[in-house]
C-alpha positions as CSV (number, residue, x, y, z in Angstrom):
1,M,0.0,-0.4,-0.1
2,K,2.6,2.2,0.8
3,Y,4.3,1.8,-2.8
4,A,1.1,2.5,-4.6
5,E,0.8,5.7,-3.2
6,L,4.0,6.6,-4.3
7,A,3.3,5.4,-7.9
8,I,2.1,7.7,-10.7
9,T,-0.3,7.0,-13.6
10,V,0.8,6.7,-17.1
11,T,-0.8,9.6,-18.2
12,E,1.1,11.9,-15.1
13,L,4.6,10.7,-16.6
14,N,3.4,11.3,-20.2
15,K,2.3,14.8,-19.4
16,Y,5.7,15.1,-17.0
17,I,7.8,14.1,-20.0
18,K,5.8,16.8,-22.5
19,D,6.1,19.3,-20.0
20,K,10.2,18.9,-19.6
21,I,10.7,18.8,-23.4
22,D,8.1,21.9,-24.0
23,T,10.6,24.1,-21.5
24,D,13.8,23.0,-23.5
25,E,14.4,26.0,-25.5
26,Y,16.8,24.0,-27.7
27,L,14.0,21.5,-29.1
28,N,11.6,24.3,-29.3
29,N,13.2,25.9,-32.3
30,I,15.2,22.8,-34.0
31,L,16.4,22.3,-37.5
32,V,16.8,18.7,-38.5
33,K,17.9,17.3,-42.2
34,G,16.7,14.0,-43.5
35,E,14.9,11.8,-46.0
36,I,11.2,11.7,-46.2
37,S,9.7,8.2,-45.8
38,N,6.3,6.7,-45.5
39,F,4.8,10.2,-46.8
40,K,1.0,11.1,-46.3
41,N,-1.1,13.8,-47.6
42,H,-4.2,13.6,-45.3
43,Y,-7.6,14.9,-46.7
44,T,-7.6,17.7,-44.1
45,G,-4.5,19.1,-45.6
46,H,-2.1,17.9,-42.8
47,L,1.2,16.2,-43.8
48,Y,2.4,13.3,-41.8
49,F,5.7,11.7,-42.4
50,T,9.0,10.1,-41.3
51,L,12.1,11.7,-41.6
52,K,15.4,9.2,-41.4
53,D,18.9,9.0,-42.2
54,E,21.0,6.0,-42.3
55,N,20.6,4.8,-38.9
56,C,17.5,6.3,-37.0
57,L,14.1,7.8,-37.8
58,V,11.8,10.3,-36.2
59,K,8.0,11.1,-36.8
60,C,6.9,14.4,-38.1
61,V,3.3,16.3,-38.6
62,M,2.9,19.5,-40.7
63,F,-0.6,21.1,-40.0
64,K,-2.6,22.6,-42.9
65,S,-1.8,26.1,-42.1
66,Y,2.1,25.6,-42.2
67,A,1.5,23.0,-45.1
68,Q,0.1,25.3,-47.4
69,K,3.3,27.5,-47.5
70,I,5.6,24.9,-49.2
71,N,6.5,25.7,-52.7
72,F,7.5,22.0,-53.9
73,V,5.6,18.8,-53.7
74,P,7.0,16.7,-50.8
75,K,7.4,12.8,-51.4
76,D,9.2,9.6,-50.2
77,G,12.6,9.6,-51.0
78,M,13.1,13.6,-51.2
79,K,15.9,15.0,-48.8
80,V,14.8,18.2,-46.8
81,M,15.1,20.3,-43.9
82,V,12.6,21.0,-41.5
83,F,12.0,23.6,-38.9
84,G,9.9,23.5,-36.0
85,A,9.5,22.0,-32.1
86,I,9.8,18.6,-30.8
87,S,6.8,17.8,-28.3
88,V,5.3,14.6,-27.1
89,F,2.1,13.4,-28.2
90,E,0.6,12.5,-24.7
91,R,-1.9,9.9,-25.8
92,D,0.6,7.7,-27.2
93,G,3.7,8.8,-25.4
94,V,5.5,9.6,-28.7
95,Y,7.5,12.6,-29.4
96,Q,7.7,13.9,-32.8
97,I,8.5,16.7,-34.7
98,Y,5.8,19.8,-35.1
99,V,7.1,21.2,-38.5
100,K,6.3,24.6,-39.3
101,A,8.7,25.1,-42.1
102,M,10.5,22.6,-44.8
103,E,12.7,23.2,-47.5
104,E,14.5,20.9,-50.3
105,D,17.9,19.3,-49.7
106,G,18.1,17.1,-52.8
107,L,16.9,13.9,-53.6
108,G,17.4,10.7,-51.4
109,D,19.2,7.9,-52.8
110,L,16.4,5.5,-53.5
111,Y,14.7,8.1,-55.2
112,T,17.7,8.9,-57.4
113,K,18.3,5.3,-58.4
114,Y,14.5,5.1,-59.2
115,Q,15.0,7.9,-61.7
116,E,18.1,6.8,-63.1
117,L,16.5,3.4,-64.0
118,K,13.5,4.8,-65.3
119,N,15.2,6.8,-67.5
120,K,17.5,3.7,-68.8
121,L,14.7,1.8,-69.4
122,E,12.9,4.2,-71.2
123,K,15.8,5.0,-73.5
124,E,15.8,1.1,-74.1
125,G,12.2,1.5,-75.4
126,M,11.0,-1.3,-72.6
127,F,8.5,0.9,-71.6
128,L,6.7,1.4,-75.4
129,Q,3.3,0.2,-76.0
130,E,4.0,-1.6,-79.1
131,H,5.6,-4.3,-76.8
132,K,2.5,-4.5,-74.9
133,K,0.9,-7.6,-75.2
134,K,-3.2,-8.0,-75.1
135,I,-4.8,-9.4,-72.0
136,P,-6.7,-12.3,-73.0
137,Q,-10.9,-11.8,-73.4
138,M,-11.6,-14.8,-71.5
139,P,-8.6,-16.4,-69.5
140,K,-9.3,-19.6,-67.8
141,V,-6.1,-19.4,-65.3
142,I,-4.9,-16.3,-63.4
143,G,-1.5,-16.7,-62.0
144,V,-0.8,-14.2,-58.8
145,L,2.6,-13.4,-57.5
146,T,2.1,-11.9,-54.2
147,S,2.7,-13.0,-50.6
148,K,0.5,-15.8,-49.6
149,T,-0.7,-14.0,-46.4
150,G,-1.4,-10.4,-47.3
151,S,-4.8,-9.3,-48.4
152,V,-4.0,-9.1,-51.9
153,I,-4.7,-12.6,-52.8
154,R,-7.9,-12.3,-50.8
155,D,-9.1,-9.6,-53.1
156,I,-8.1,-11.1,-56.1
157,I,-9.9,-14.5,-55.2
158,N,-13.0,-12.6,-54.2
159,V,-13.5,-10.3,-57.3
160,S,-12.0,-13.0,-59.6
161,T,-14.9,-15.7,-58.4
162,R,-17.6,-13.1,-58.4
163,R,-17.3,-12.0,-61.7
164,N,-16.5,-15.6,-63.3
165,P,-17.1,-18.7,-60.6
166,N,-15.3,-21.1,-63.1
167,V,-11.9,-19.3,-63.4
168,Y,-9.2,-20.7,-61.6
169,I,-6.6,-18.7,-59.6
170,K,-3.0,-20.2,-59.1
171,L,-1.1,-18.5,-56.6
172,F,3.0,-18.4,-56.8
173,P,3.7,-17.1,-53.2
174,V,6.8,-14.9,-53.0
175,P,7.8,-12.0,-50.6
176,V,7.0,-8.7,-51.6
177,Q,9.9,-6.5,-49.8
178,G,13.0,-7.0,-48.2
179,E,16.5,-8.4,-49.3
180,G,15.9,-11.0,-52.1
181,A,12.4,-10.2,-52.8
182,A,13.1,-8.9,-56.3
183,E,15.0,-12.0,-57.3
184,K,12.5,-14.3,-56.2
185,I,9.8,-12.2,-57.9
186,A,11.9,-12.6,-61.2
187,K,12.4,-16.2,-60.7
188,G,8.4,-16.8,-60.1
189,I,7.7,-15.0,-63.5
190,Q,10.1,-17.1,-65.2
191,L,8.8,-20.2,-63.9
192,M,5.4,-19.5,-64.7
193,N,6.3,-18.9,-68.0
194,E,8.5,-22.1,-68.5
195,E,5.9,-24.1,-67.0
196,K,2.9,-22.2,-69.0
197,L,1.0,-22.2,-65.8
198,A,-1.6,-19.2,-66.3
199,D,-3.2,-17.3,-69.4
200,V,-2.3,-14.0,-67.5
201,L,-0.3,-12.8,-64.6
202,I,-0.8,-10.5,-61.6
203,I,2.0,-9.2,-59.9
204,G,1.3,-7.2,-56.7
205,R,1.4,-5.7,-53.4
206,G,-0.4,-3.3,-51.0
207,G,0.8,-0.1,-50.6
208,G,3.9,1.2,-48.7
209,S,6.9,3.4,-48.7
210,L,9.7,3.5,-51.2
211,E,11.5,1.0,-49.5
212,D,8.5,-1.0,-49.0
213,L,8.1,-1.1,-52.6
214,W,11.7,-1.3,-53.9
215,P,11.6,-4.9,-55.1
216,F,9.3,-3.7,-57.7
217,N,12.0,-0.9,-58.5
218,E,14.8,-3.6,-59.2
219,E,16.1,-4.1,-62.8
220,I,15.8,-8.1,-62.5
221,V,12.1,-7.8,-62.4
222,A,11.7,-5.0,-65.2
223,N,13.6,-7.7,-67.4
224,A,11.5,-10.5,-66.2
225,I,8.3,-8.5,-66.9
226,Y,9.7,-7.5,-70.0
227,N,10.9,-11.0,-71.4
228,S,7.4,-13.1,-70.2
229,E,5.6,-14.3,-72.9
230,I,2.6,-14.5,-70.6
231,P,0.5,-10.9,-70.5
232,I,1.5,-9.4,-66.9
233,I,-1.0,-6.9,-64.9
234,S,0.9,-4.7,-62.5
235,A,-1.0,-3.8,-59.1
236,V,1.5,-2.6,-57.0
237,G,1.0,0.1,-53.9
238,H,-2.2,2.6,-54.0
239,E,-3.4,4.2,-57.1
240,T,-0.6,7.1,-56.6
241,D,2.2,4.6,-56.4
242,F,4.3,4.0,-59.5
243,T,7.0,1.7,-59.7
244,I,8.9,0.6,-62.8
245,A,6.9,-2.6,-62.6
246,D,3.9,-0.3,-63.5
247,F,5.7,1.0,-66.6
248,V,7.0,-2.3,-68.3
249,A,3.9,-4.4,-67.3
250,D,1.3,-5.1,-70.3
251,L,-1.0,-3.4,-68.2
252,R,-1.4,-1.1,-64.9
253,A,-4.1,-1.4,-62.4
254,P,-4.2,1.2,-59.4
255,T,-5.4,-1.6,-57.1
256,P,-5.1,-5.5,-56.7
257,S,-9.0,-5.6,-56.8
258,A,-9.1,-3.6,-60.4
259,A,-6.5,-6.1,-61.3
260,A,-8.5,-8.7,-61.0
261,E,-11.8,-6.8,-62.6
262,L,-9.2,-6.3,-65.6
263,A,-8.0,-9.7,-66.2
264,V,-11.6,-11.5,-65.5
265,P,-14.5,-10.7,-67.5
266,D,-18.1,-10.3,-65.9
267,I,-19.8,-13.5,-67.3
268,Y,-23.1,-12.3,-66.3
269,E,-22.5,-9.2,-68.5
270,I,-21.6,-11.1,-71.2
271,K,-24.5,-13.0,-70.9
272,E,-26.6,-9.9,-71.1
273,K,-24.9,-8.5,-73.7
274,I,-25.5,-11.6,-76.2
275,Y,-29.1,-11.1,-75.6
276,T,-28.9,-7.7,-76.2
277,Y,-27.3,-8.2,-79.5
278,Q,-30.3,-10.6,-80.3
279,K,-32.7,-8.4,-79.6
280,R,-31.3,-5.9,-81.5
281,L,-30.7,-8.0,-84.6
282,R,-34.5,-9.3,-84.5
283,I,-35.6,-5.6,-84.4
284,S,-33.6,-4.5,-87.2
285,L,-34.8,-7.4,-89.2
286,L,-38.5,-6.6,-88.5
287,K,-37.8,-2.9,-89.6
288,K,-36.2,-3.8,-92.6
289,V,-39.2,-6.2,-93.7
290,E,-41.5,-3.2,-92.8
291,V,-39.6,-0.9,-95.1
292,M,-39.8,-3.5,-98.0
293,K,-43.4,-3.9,-97.5
294,M,-44.1,-0.2,-97.7
295,R,-41.8,0.0,-100.8
296,Y,-44.1,-2.6,-102.4
297,Q,-47.4,-1.2,-101.5
298,K,-46.0,2.5,-103.2
299,C,-45.2,0.6,-106.1
300,I,-48.6,-1.2,-106.5
301,S,-50.4,1.9,-106.3
302,S,-48.8,3.8,-108.8
303,S,-50.5,4.0,-112.1
304,V,-47.0,3.0,-114.1
305,F,-47.0,0.0,-112.2
306,K,-50.5,-1.2,-112.8
307,E,-50.1,-3.4,-116.0
308,P,-46.8,-5.4,-114.5
309,K,-48.8,-5.8,-111.4
310,R,-48.5,-9.7,-111.9
311,N,-44.5,-9.6,-112.3
312,I,-44.1,-7.3,-109.2
313,E,-46.4,-9.7,-107.1
314,E,-44.3,-12.7,-108.0
315,R,-40.8,-10.7,-107.1
316,Y,-42.7,-9.9,-104.0
317,L,-43.2,-13.7,-103.2
318,K,-39.9,-14.2,-104.1
319,L,-38.8,-11.5,-101.8
320,D,-40.7,-12.3,-98.8
321,N,-39.7,-16.2,-99.2
322,Y,-36.1,-14.9,-99.2
323,I,-37.1,-12.8,-95.9
324,K,-38.4,-15.7,-94.3
325,S,-35.4,-17.7,-95.5
326,M,-33.1,-15.0,-94.0
327,E,-35.2,-15.2,-90.6
328,Y,-34.8,-18.8,-90.2
329,E,-31.3,-18.9,-91.1
330,I,-30.4,-16.1,-88.7
331,K,-32.7,-17.5,-85.9
332,N,-31.1,-21.1,-86.6
333,K,-27.4,-19.5,-86.6
334,L,-28.2,-17.8,-82.9
335,K,-29.9,-21.1,-81.8
336,Q,-26.6,-23.3,-82.6
337,Q,-24.2,-20.4,-81.0
338,K,-26.6,-20.5,-77.9
339,S,-26.4,-24.0,-77.7
340,K,-22.6,-24.2,-78.4
341,Y,-22.1,-21.6,-75.3
342,V,-24.2,-23.2,-73.2
343,E,-22.2,-26.4,-73.8
344,I,-19.0,-24.6,-73.2
345,V,-20.1,-23.1,-69.9
346,A,-21.1,-26.5,-68.8
347,K,-17.9,-28.1,-69.5
348,L,-16.1,-25.1,-67.9
349,D,-18.3,-25.9,-65.1
350,T,-17.6,-29.5,-65.1
351,L,-13.9,-29.1,-65.3
352,S,-13.8,-26.5,-62.7
353,P,-11.1,-27.6,-60.0
354,L,-13.6,-26.2,-57.2
355,K,-16.5,-28.2,-58.5
356,T,-14.4,-31.2,-58.7
357,M,-13.4,-30.6,-55.1
358,T,-17.0,-30.5,-54.0
359,R,-17.3,-34.3,-54.5
360,G,-14.7,-35.2,-52.1
361,Y,-11.6,-34.7,-54.2
362,S,-8.7,-33.0,-53.2
363,I,-5.4,-31.1,-54.7
364,V,-2.1,-32.9,-53.2
365,Q,1.3,-30.4,-53.9
366,K,4.7,-30.7,-52.8
367,Q,6.4,-27.6,-52.7
368,G,4.3,-25.9,-54.8
369,K,3.7,-28.7,-57.4
370,I,0.9,-31.1,-57.9
371,I,1.5,-34.8,-57.1
372,N,0.3,-37.4,-59.5
373,S,1.7,-40.7,-58.6
374,V,2.9,-42.1,-55.3
375,K,6.3,-42.4,-57.0
376,E,6.8,-39.0,-56.6
377,L,6.9,-39.3,-52.9
378,K,9.4,-40.5,-50.0
379,S,9.2,-40.9,-46.3
380,G,9.2,-37.4,-44.4
381,D,8.0,-35.2,-47.4
382,I,5.8,-32.4,-46.6
383,L,2.8,-32.3,-48.2
384,D,0.0,-29.5,-49.0
385,I,-3.4,-30.9,-49.0
386,K,-6.0,-28.2,-50.9
387,L,-9.6,-29.5,-49.8
388,V,-13.0,-27.6,-50.7
389,D,-13.0,-25.5,-47.6
390,G,-9.4,-24.6,-46.6
391,E,-5.7,-26.1,-46.7
392,K,-4.0,-28.5,-44.4
393,Q,-0.7,-30.2,-44.5
394,A,0.7,-34.0,-44.1
395,T,3.7,-35.6,-43.5
396,V,4.3,-38.7,-45.6
397,Q,5.2,-41.9,-43.5
């Protein structure tokens, strides 16, 4: 009980530290230089970012009234000098710089490397539209290179299967940041091409700082995308983030969900279009028949054509037969196309791996490769077993 009376609350501790820092004249007017990272321009007009050097970082906030006076656009990788005051955000117990003014101090090393590589590849023609491959209209297999645990793959699966339940998503898990990530991304693209594992590839990750997105700014990844025979959609970062991968890819999507929409057509929308075309064709044909009838009536009512009326009637009958024959051919063709379409959809549904799995089947993989025979297994192998409602691992004994 004696010690409890001496203890202070967390709120009191944070307030005490804040008061100490606020009374330090040096910390109230301080000039700090560093490189911007994790920059966010809030909708309120306030700027939030991190200032870093080779070893350390500090959080910064610049309120709207001060931010409006900046004569340049801050961005990740930019070197700046900031003038402001150090204070403690009591609720979180975190100290940060409350910036009052900011000036450019050059470009950061990463941003400079980014610009140099972008200019180099652009001169080599790797961004030209003539090198872009078309995205297939009805892909059966969508390959995805991203982290297996992030929200990216979930978003792509949700959007893709909603637009076309028969499409198959094949995930090739790769690290999307950190050392060695670029090499593994490039290797994944190469393997997907060698094995012809997909009709179109989506490479992507969520948003982040310039450092987080850096694997997608590496030349090895740019070359892998450029040399890919499979069309590639890039979906890296947020809508405002642009990486080298975006410029080289055959198509750039602002988000992973948008990439899925670009890769997978809406099967229900396609069905509706077919129905609309059928309806328009029928209406157009009926109008054509009416015009022909009106012309005929005009002809037989004219005194010039009274004599050869029988000849006109015969030609009219012949024309009417042609029209009926044309209607029959068009209806028959539409019927055949519709039957063919229904047959294709039925086959797709029958061949769907998800459909097969609902009947009690499963997919067994070892190190990402599908196992077709027990000869491919040995004792101690770890297997990934994919069932209709999830995945489990098993060990061969």
